[in-house]
DSSP file (Angstrom, degrees, kcal/mol; ACC not computed):
  #  RESIDUE AA STRUCTURE BP1 BP2  ACC     N-H-->O    O-->H-N    N-H-->O    O-->H-N    TCO  KAPPA ALPHA  PHI   PSI    X-CA   Y-CA   Z-CA
    1    1 A X              0   0    0      0, 0.0     2,-0.3     0, 0.0   105,-0.2   0.000 360.0 360.0 360.0 129.5  238.8  -84.4  -19.6
    2    2 A X  E     -A  105   0A   0    103,-1.4   103,-3.3     2,-0.0     2,-0.3  -0.683 360.0-156.4-100.4 159.9  238.6  -81.7  -22.2
    3    3 A X  E     -A  104   0A   0     -2,-0.3     2,-0.4   101,-0.2   101,-0.2  -0.931   2.2-157.6-134.4 160.3  237.8  -82.2  -25.9
    4    4 A X  E     -A  103   0A   0     99,-2.7    99,-3.1    -2,-0.3     2,-0.5  -0.996   2.8-160.5-138.3 138.7  238.5  -80.3  -29.0
    5    5 A X  E     -A  102   0A   0     -2,-0.4     2,-0.5    97,-0.2    97,-0.2  -0.988   8.6-169.0-121.7 124.4  236.9  -80.3  -32.4
    6    6 A X  E     -A  101   0A   0     95,-2.8    95,-3.0    -2,-0.5     2,-0.5  -0.945   3.6-165.6-112.7 131.8  238.8  -78.9  -35.4
    7    7 A X  E     -A  100   0A   0     -2,-0.5     2,-0.6    93,-0.2    93,-0.2  -0.972   5.8-168.1-122.3 121.1  236.9  -78.3  -38.7
    8    8 A X  E     -A   99   0A   0     91,-2.8    91,-2.4    -2,-0.5     2,-0.5  -0.937  11.0-157.3-107.7 120.7  238.7  -77.7  -42.0
    9    9 A X  E     -A   98   0A   0     -2,-0.6     2,-0.5    89,-0.2    89,-0.2  -0.856   5.9-165.5-101.1 126.6  236.4  -76.4  -44.7
   10   10 A X  E     -A   97   0A   0     87,-3.3    87,-2.2    -2,-0.5     2,-0.1  -0.944  14.7-135.2-114.1 127.3  237.4  -77.0  -48.3
   11   11 A X  E  >  -A   96   0A   0     -2,-0.5     4,-2.1    85,-0.2     3,-0.3  -0.358  33.6-104.4 -71.7 162.0  235.8  -75.2  -51.2
   12   12 A X  H  > S+     0   0    0     83,-0.8     4,-2.4     1,-0.3    23,-0.2   0.795 121.2  58.4 -63.9 -29.1  234.9  -77.3  -54.2
   13   13 A X  H  > S+     0   0    0      2,-0.2     4,-2.0     1,-0.2    -1,-0.3   0.921 107.8  46.8 -66.1 -41.1  237.9  -75.9  -56.2
   14   14 A X  H  > S+     0   0    0     -3,-0.3     4,-2.5     2,-0.2    -2,-0.2   0.861 110.3  53.3 -68.5 -33.2  240.3  -77.1  -53.4
   15   15 A X  H  X S+     0   0    0     -4,-2.1     4,-2.9     2,-0.2     5,-0.2   0.936 108.2  50.0 -61.9 -45.6  238.5  -80.5  -53.5
   16   16 A X  H  X S+     0   0    0     -4,-2.4     4,-2.4     2,-0.2    -2,-0.2   0.914 110.8  49.6 -57.9 -44.3  239.1  -80.7  -57.2
   17   17 A X  H  X S+     0   0    0     -4,-2.0     4,-1.9     2,-0.2    -1,-0.2   0.920 112.2  48.2 -61.8 -43.7  242.8  -79.9  -56.8
   18   18 A X  H  X S+     0   0    0     -4,-2.5     4,-1.9     1,-0.2     5,-0.4   0.922 112.9  46.6 -65.8 -42.5  243.1  -82.5  -54.1
   19   19 A X  H  X S+     0   0    0     -4,-2.9     4,-2.1     1,-0.2     5,-0.3   0.876 111.6  52.1 -66.7 -37.7  241.3  -85.3  -56.1
   20   20 A X  H  < S+     0   0    0     -4,-2.4     4,-0.5    -5,-0.2    -1,-0.2   0.859 112.1  47.7 -66.3 -33.9  243.4  -84.4  -59.2
   21   21 A X  H  < S+     0   0    0     -4,-1.9    -2,-0.2    -5,-0.2    -1,-0.2   0.897 129.0  17.0 -73.2 -40.6  246.6  -84.7  -57.2
   22   22 A X  H >X S+     0   0    0     -4,-1.9     3,-1.5    -5,-0.1     4,-0.6   0.692 104.0  84.5-106.4 -23.6  246.0  -88.0  -55.4
   23   23 A X  G ><>S+     0   0    0     -4,-2.1     5,-2.7    -5,-0.4     3,-1.7   0.849  83.2  60.2 -51.8 -45.5  243.2  -89.6  -57.4
   24   24 A X  G >45S+     0   0    0     -4,-0.5     3,-1.2    -5,-0.3    -1,-0.3   0.802  95.9  64.6 -59.3 -26.0  245.4  -91.2  -60.1
   25   25 A X  G <45S+     0   0    0     -3,-1.5    -1,-0.3     1,-0.3    -2,-0.2   0.782 112.2  33.3 -66.0 -25.8  247.2  -93.2  -57.4
   26   26 A X  G <<5S-     0   0    0     -3,-1.7    -1,-0.3    -4,-0.6    -2,-0.2   0.013 125.9 -93.1-118.8  27.3  244.0  -95.1  -56.6
   27   27 A X  T < 5S+     0   0    0     -3,-1.2     2,-0.6     1,-0.2    -3,-0.2   0.740  80.4 134.4  77.0  24.2  242.5  -95.2  -60.1
   28   28 A X      < -     0   0    0     -5,-2.7     2,-0.6    -6,-0.1    -1,-0.2  -0.927  31.8-171.7-109.6 120.4  240.4  -92.1  -59.9
   29   29 A X        -     0   0    0     -2,-0.6     2,-0.5    -6,-0.1    -9,-0.1  -0.953  13.1-149.2-114.2 122.1  240.5  -89.7  -62.9
   30   30 A X        -     0   0    0     -2,-0.6     3,-0.1   -11,-0.1    -6,-0.0  -0.774  23.5-122.6 -91.1 127.3  238.6  -86.4  -62.4
   31   31 A X        -     0   0    0     -2,-0.5    -1,-0.1     1,-0.1    25,-0.1  -0.191  35.7 -87.4 -64.0 158.9  237.2  -85.1  -65.7
   32   32 A X  S    S+     0   0    0     23,-0.1     2,-0.2    21,-0.1    -1,-0.1  -0.348  90.5  55.5 -61.4 150.4  238.2  -81.7  -66.9
   33   33 A X  S    S-     0   0    0     -3,-0.1     2,-0.2    20,-0.1    22,-0.1  -0.497  88.2 -59.8 114.2 176.0  236.0  -78.9  -65.6
   34   34 A X        -     0   0    0     -2,-0.2    20,-2.9     1,-0.0     2,-0.5  -0.619  42.4-113.7 -95.6 151.8  234.9  -77.6  -62.3
   35   35 A X  E     -C   53   0B   0     -2,-0.2    18,-0.3    18,-0.2     3,-0.1  -0.768  31.1-176.5 -78.4 126.2  233.0  -79.3  -59.5
   36   36 A X  E     -     0   0B   0     16,-3.2     2,-0.3    -2,-0.5    17,-0.2   0.730  60.4  -7.3-101.7 -25.4  229.7  -77.5  -59.3
   37   37 A X  E     -C   52   0B   0     15,-1.1    15,-2.3   -25,-0.1     2,-0.3  -0.987  55.9-144.8-162.1 163.1  228.1  -79.3  -56.3
   38   38 A X  E     -C   51   0B   0     56,-0.8     2,-0.3    -2,-0.3    13,-0.2  -0.964  13.7-176.3-132.7 149.5  228.6  -82.3  -53.9
   39   39 A X  E     -C   50   0B   0     11,-2.2    11,-3.3    -2,-0.3     2,-0.3  -0.994  28.3-119.8-149.0 142.5  226.1  -84.6  -52.3
   40   40 A X  E     -C   49   0B   0     -2,-0.3     2,-0.8     9,-0.2     9,-0.2  -0.640  26.1-142.2 -77.5 133.4  226.4  -87.5  -49.8
   41   41 A X  E >   -C   48   0B   0      7,-2.9     7,-0.8    -2,-0.3     3,-0.6  -0.859  21.2-163.9-100.5 103.2  225.2  -90.8  -51.3
   42   42 A X  T 3   +     0   0    0     -2,-0.8     3,-0.1     1,-0.2     5,-0.0  -0.502  63.2  43.4 -84.4 156.4  223.3  -92.6  -48.6
   43   43 A X  T 3  S+     0   0    0      1,-0.3     2,-0.2    -2,-0.2    -1,-0.2   0.448  80.0 123.7  90.3   0.6  222.4  -96.2  -48.7
   44   44 A X    <   -     0   0    0     -3,-0.6    -1,-0.3     1,-0.1     3,-0.1  -0.619  67.7-127.6 -90.4 154.6  225.8  -97.5  -50.1
   45   45 A X  S    S+     0   0    0     -2,-0.2     2,-0.5     1,-0.2    -1,-0.1   0.926 105.4  42.1 -63.8 -43.9  227.9 -100.1  -48.3
   46   46 A X  S    S-     0   0    0     -3,-0.0    -1,-0.2    18,-0.0    -2,-0.1  -0.915 103.3-110.9-103.0 125.6  230.8  -97.8  -48.5
   47   47 A X        -     0   0    0     -2,-0.5    17,-3.0    16,-0.1    18,-0.4  -0.314  47.2-176.4 -55.7 133.0  230.0  -94.1  -47.7
   48   48 A X  E     -CD  41  63B   0     -7,-0.8    -7,-2.9    15,-0.3     2,-0.4  -0.956  23.8-147.9-137.0 150.6  230.4  -92.2  -50.9
   49   49 A X  E     -CD  40  62B   0     13,-2.8    13,-2.6    -2,-0.3     2,-0.4  -0.965  14.2-151.0-116.2 135.9  230.2  -88.6  -52.1
   50   50 A X  E     -CD  39  61B   0    -11,-3.3   -11,-2.2    -2,-0.4     2,-0.4  -0.873   7.7-158.8-108.0 140.9  229.0  -87.7  -55.6
   51   51 A X  E     -CD  38  60B   0      9,-2.7     9,-2.9    -2,-0.4     2,-0.4  -0.966  10.7-142.7-122.8 133.2  230.2  -84.6  -57.4
   52   52 A X  E     -C   37   0B   0    -15,-2.3   -16,-3.2    -2,-0.4   -15,-1.1  -0.799  24.0-156.3 -89.1 134.6  228.4  -82.8  -60.3
   53   53 A X  E >   -C   35   0B   0     -2,-0.4     3,-1.7     5,-0.4   -18,-0.2  -0.888  19.8-110.2-116.4 141.6  231.0  -81.6  -62.8
   54   54 A X  T 3  S+     0   0    0    -20,-2.9     3,-0.1    -2,-0.4     0, 0.0  -0.496 105.5  18.2 -66.6 135.3  230.6  -78.8  -65.3
   55   55 A X  T 3  S+     0   0    0      1,-0.2     2,-0.4    -2,-0.2    -1,-0.3   0.451 107.4  98.6  84.9  -0.8  230.4  -80.1  -68.9
   56   56 A X    <   -     0   0    0     -3,-1.7    -3,-0.2     1,-0.1    -1,-0.2  -0.953  55.5-160.5-122.0 139.9  229.6  -83.7  -67.7
   57   57 A X  S    S+     0   0    0     -2,-0.4     2,-0.3    -3,-0.1    -1,-0.1   0.828  77.6  65.0 -84.2 -31.4  226.1  -85.2  -67.6
   58   58 A X  S    S-     0   0    0      1,-0.1    -5,-0.4    -6,-0.0     2,-0.2  -0.654  82.8-125.3 -92.7 147.4  227.1  -88.0  -65.2
   59   59 A X        -     0   0    0     -2,-0.3     2,-0.5    -7,-0.1    -7,-0.2  -0.513  19.9-121.8 -87.0 160.1  228.2  -87.4  -61.6
   60   60 A X  E     -D   51   0B   0     -9,-2.9    -9,-2.7    -2,-0.2     2,-0.5  -0.906  21.1-152.9-103.5 124.6  231.5  -88.6  -60.2
   61   61 A X  E     -D   50   0B   0     -2,-0.5     2,-0.4   -11,-0.2   -11,-0.2  -0.845  13.9-178.3-103.0 133.5  231.3  -90.9  -57.2
   62   62 A X  E     -D   49   0B   0    -13,-2.6   -13,-2.8    -2,-0.5     2,-0.1  -0.997  30.0-119.6-128.9 125.3  234.2  -91.0  -54.8
   63   63 A X  E >>  -D   48   0B   0     -2,-0.4     4,-2.3   -15,-0.2     3,-0.7  -0.418  27.1-122.5 -62.7 141.6  234.4  -93.2  -51.7
   64   64 A X  H 3> S+     0   0    0    -17,-3.0     4,-2.7     1,-0.3     5,-0.2   0.817 109.5  58.8 -62.6 -30.0  234.7  -91.0  -48.6
   65   65 A X  H 3> S+     0   0    0    -18,-0.4     4,-2.2     2,-0.2    -1,-0.3   0.902 109.2  43.4 -64.8 -37.8  237.9  -92.7  -47.5
   66   66 A X  H <> S+     0   0    0     -3,-0.7     4,-2.1     2,-0.2    -2,-0.2   0.843 113.2  52.1 -73.6 -34.1  239.6  -91.8  -50.8
   67   67 A X  H  X S+     0   0    0     -4,-2.3     4,-2.2     2,-0.2    -2,-0.2   0.930 111.0  47.2 -64.0 -44.7  238.2  -88.3  -50.6
   68   68 A X  H  X S+     0   0    0     -4,-2.7     4,-2.8     1,-0.2     5,-0.2   0.921 110.4  52.5 -62.4 -44.9  239.5  -87.9  -47.0
   69   69 A X  H  X S+     0   0    0     -4,-2.2     4,-2.3     1,-0.2    -1,-0.2   0.895 110.0  49.9 -61.1 -38.8  243.0  -89.3  -48.1
   70   70 A X  H  X S+     0   0    0     -4,-2.1     4,-2.4     2,-0.2    -1,-0.2   0.913 112.1  46.3 -63.4 -42.8  243.0  -86.7  -50.9
   71   71 A X  H  X S+     0   0    0     -4,-2.2     4,-2.0     2,-0.2    -2,-0.2   0.872 112.2  50.5 -65.5 -38.9  242.2  -83.9  -48.6
   72   72 A X  H  X S+     0   0    0     -4,-2.8     4,-1.8     2,-0.2    -2,-0.2   0.896 110.7  49.2 -64.8 -42.4  244.7  -85.0  -46.0
   73   73 A X  H  X S+     0   0    0     -4,-2.3     4,-2.1    -5,-0.2    -2,-0.2   0.919 109.3  52.8 -61.7 -44.6  247.4  -85.2  -48.8
   74   74 A X  H  X S+     0   0    0     -4,-2.4     4,-1.6     1,-0.2    -2,-0.2   0.878 107.4  51.9 -56.0 -40.0  246.4  -81.7  -49.9
   75   75 A X  H  X>S+     0   0    0     -4,-2.0     5,-2.5     1,-0.2     4,-0.7   0.888 109.0  51.1 -67.4 -39.2  246.8  -80.4  -46.3
   76   76 A X  H  <5S+     0   0    0     -4,-1.8     3,-0.4     1,-0.2    -2,-0.2   0.876 110.9  47.4 -63.1 -39.6  250.3  -81.9  -46.3
   77   77 A X  H  <5S+     0   0    0     -4,-2.1    -1,-0.2     1,-0.2    -2,-0.2   0.791 116.1  44.0 -75.5 -29.0  251.3  -80.3  -49.5
   78   78 A X  H  <5S-     0   0    0     -4,-1.6    -1,-0.2    -5,-0.2    -2,-0.2   0.427 114.8-110.2 -98.0   2.2  250.0  -76.9  -48.4
   79   79 A X  T  <5 +     0   0    0     -4,-0.7     2,-0.6    -3,-0.4    -3,-0.2   0.704  61.8 151.0  81.7  20.2  251.4  -76.9  -44.9
   80   80 A X      < -     0   0    0     -5,-2.5    -1,-0.3    -6,-0.2     2,-0.2  -0.784  43.1-133.1 -86.7 122.1  248.2  -77.3  -42.9
   81   81 A X        -     0   0    0     -2,-0.6     2,-0.4    -5,-0.0    -5,-0.0  -0.538  24.4-167.2 -75.7 134.7  249.0  -79.1  -39.7
   82   82 A X        -     0   0    0     -2,-0.2     2,-0.2   -10,-0.0   -10,-0.0  -0.944  24.7-110.1-122.7 146.3  246.7  -82.0  -38.8
   83   83 A X        -     0   0    0     -2,-0.4     3,-0.2     1,-0.1     0, 0.0  -0.541  19.5-158.6 -72.3 138.8  246.3  -83.9  -35.6
   84   84 A X  S    S+     0   0    0     -2,-0.2     2,-1.3     1,-0.2    -1,-0.1   0.926  82.3  55.3 -82.5 -47.6  247.5  -87.5  -35.8
   85   85 A X  S    S+     0   0    0      2,-0.0     2,-0.3    19,-0.0    19,-0.2  -0.677  87.9 101.3 -92.6  91.7  245.5  -89.0  -32.8
   86   86 A X  S    S-     0   0    0     -2,-1.3     2,-0.5    -3,-0.2    17,-0.2  -0.990  73.3-101.8-160.2 166.6  241.9  -88.1  -33.5
   87   87 A X  E     -B  102   0A   0     15,-2.5    15,-2.6    -2,-0.3     2,-0.4  -0.858  42.0-152.1 -95.1 131.2  238.6  -89.3  -34.8
   88   88 A X  E     +B  101   0A   0     -2,-0.5     2,-0.3    13,-0.2    13,-0.2  -0.872  18.3 173.1-111.9 137.3  238.1  -88.1  -38.4
   89   89 A X  E     -B  100   0A   0     11,-2.2    11,-2.7    -2,-0.4     2,-0.4  -0.947  22.9-138.1-135.1 156.8  234.8  -87.5  -40.2
   90   90 A X  E     -B   99   0A   0     -2,-0.3     2,-0.5     9,-0.2     9,-0.2  -0.968  13.4-164.0-112.7 132.9  233.8  -86.0  -43.5
   91   91 A X  E     -B   98   0A   0      7,-2.5     7,-3.0    -2,-0.4     2,-0.5  -0.977   9.3-153.0-116.4 127.8  230.9  -83.6  -43.7
   92   92 A X  E     +B   97   0A   0     -2,-0.5     2,-0.3     5,-0.2   -52,-0.2  -0.879  17.9 170.7-108.6 124.3  229.4  -83.0  -47.2
   93   93 A X        -     0   0    0      3,-2.5     3,-0.4    -2,-0.5   -55,-0.1  -0.881  45.7-112.6-120.1 157.1  227.6  -79.8  -48.2
   94   94 A X  S    S+     0   0    0     -2,-0.3   -56,-0.8     1,-0.2     3,-0.1   0.790 117.8  33.4 -58.6 -24.6  226.6  -78.9  -51.7
   95   95 A X  S    S+     0   0    0    -58,-0.2   -83,-0.8     1,-0.2     2,-0.3   0.486 127.1  11.6-112.3  -6.0  229.1  -76.0  -51.7
   96   96 A X  E     -A   11   0A   0     -3,-0.4    -3,-2.5   -85,-0.2     2,-0.4  -0.981  58.5-130.5-161.3 168.5  232.0  -77.4  -49.6
   97   97 A X  E     -AB  10  92A   0    -87,-2.2   -87,-3.3    -2,-0.3     2,-0.4  -0.990  22.0-154.8-127.0 136.5  233.5  -80.4  -47.9
   98   98 A X  E     -AB   9  91A   0     -7,-3.0    -7,-2.5    -2,-0.4     2,-0.5  -0.911   8.9-155.3-114.1 141.1  234.6  -80.4  -44.2
   99   99 A X  E     -AB   8  90A   0    -91,-2.4   -91,-2.8    -2,-0.4     2,-0.5  -0.966  20.3-162.0-103.8 124.9  237.1  -82.6  -42.5
  100  100 A X  E     -AB   7  89A   0    -11,-2.7   -11,-2.2    -2,-0.5     2,-0.5  -0.942   6.7-166.9-115.1 129.6  236.3  -82.8  -38.8
  101  101 A X  E     -AB   6  88A   0    -95,-3.0   -95,-2.8    -2,-0.5     2,-0.5  -0.965   2.1-164.1-118.0 119.9  238.8  -83.9  -36.2
  102  102 A X  E     -AB   5  87A   0    -15,-2.6   -15,-2.5    -2,-0.5     2,-0.3  -0.904  11.7-177.7-108.4 127.8  237.7  -84.7  -32.7
  103  103 A X  E     -A    4   0A   0    -99,-3.1   -99,-2.7    -2,-0.5     2,-0.4  -0.923  16.7-151.6-124.6 146.9  240.4  -84.9  -30.0
  104  104 A X  E     -A    3   0A   0     -2,-0.3     2,-0.6   -19,-0.2  -101,-0.2  -0.973  11.1-152.4-113.5 132.2  240.2  -85.8  -26.3
  105  105 A X  E     -A    2   0A   0   -103,-3.3  -103,-1.4    -2,-0.4     2,-0.6  -0.915   7.9-160.7-107.0 124.1  242.8  -84.3  -24.0
  106  106 A X        -     0   0    0     -2,-0.6     2,-0.2  -105,-0.2    -2,-0.0  -0.894  11.8-139.5-106.1 124.8  243.6  -86.3  -20.8
  107  107 A X        -     0   0    0     -2,-0.6     4,-0.1     1,-0.1    -2,-0.0  -0.579  30.9-100.6 -78.5 144.5  245.2  -84.5  -17.9
  108  108 A X        -     0   0    0     -2,-0.2    -1,-0.1     2,-0.2     6,-0.1  -0.029  31.4-105.4 -56.6 166.8  248.0  -86.4  -16.1
  109  109 A X  S    S+     0   0    0      1,-0.2     2,-0.7     2,-0.1    -1,-0.1   0.749 112.1  58.3 -71.0 -24.5  247.4  -88.2  -12.8
  110  110 A X    >   -     0   0    0      1,-0.2     3,-1.7     2,-0.0     4,-0.3  -0.842  63.1-175.8-111.9  96.8  249.2  -85.4  -10.9
  111  111 A X  G >  S+     0   0    0     -2,-0.7     3,-1.1     1,-0.3    -1,-0.2   0.745  81.7  66.4 -65.0 -20.7  247.5  -82.0  -11.6
  112  112 A X  G 3  S+     0   0    0      1,-0.2    -1,-0.3     3,-0.0    -2,-0.0   0.741  90.7  65.2 -70.2 -20.6  250.2  -80.2   -9.6
  113  113 A X  G <  S+     0   0    0     -3,-1.7     2,-0.6     2,-0.0    -1,-0.2   0.600  83.0  92.5 -77.0  -9.9  252.7  -81.3  -12.3
  114  114 A X    <   -     0   0    0     -3,-1.1     2,-0.4    -4,-0.3    -7,-0.0  -0.744  61.2-163.0 -88.0 120.2  250.9  -79.1  -14.9
  115  115 A X        -     0   0    0     -2,-0.6     2,-0.4     2,-0.0    -2,-0.0  -0.840   2.3-165.1-105.3 146.3  252.3  -75.6  -15.2
  116  116 A X        -     0   0    0     -2,-0.4     2,-0.5     0, 0.0    -2,-0.0  -0.992   8.9-149.4-131.1 124.3  250.3  -72.8  -16.9
  117  117 A X              0   0    0     -2,-0.4    -2,-0.0     1,-0.1     0, 0.0  -0.827 360.0 360.0 -95.3 134.1  251.7  -69.5  -18.1
  118  118 A X              0   0    0     -2,-0.5    -1,-0.1     0, 0.0     0, 0.0   0.334 360.0 360.0-122.1 360.0  249.3  -66.6  -18.0
């Protein structure tokens, strides 16, 4: 059985665009300004990412599920194809956010039925 890992890395400007596009649907309003950094907030019941915004003293906290939904919506709007059947994770760095997709490929029971063009 083979496996595949796809990693999509989003700059903070793309994250801001994604959150501004989908955020109002679930009650999230992103303040004006740029996202200057991101941090994973550990110890919460729901995994959350906090964003520092230029011109704002307080950070903005976004549940990772809503962050992932915003990034997936962004991918759909920009034409980035995503796997449907996969395990999804968010990785938070101060300068970018990654969506990681893990897939397992299962070969059929009859290996002779598989053709490969070389």
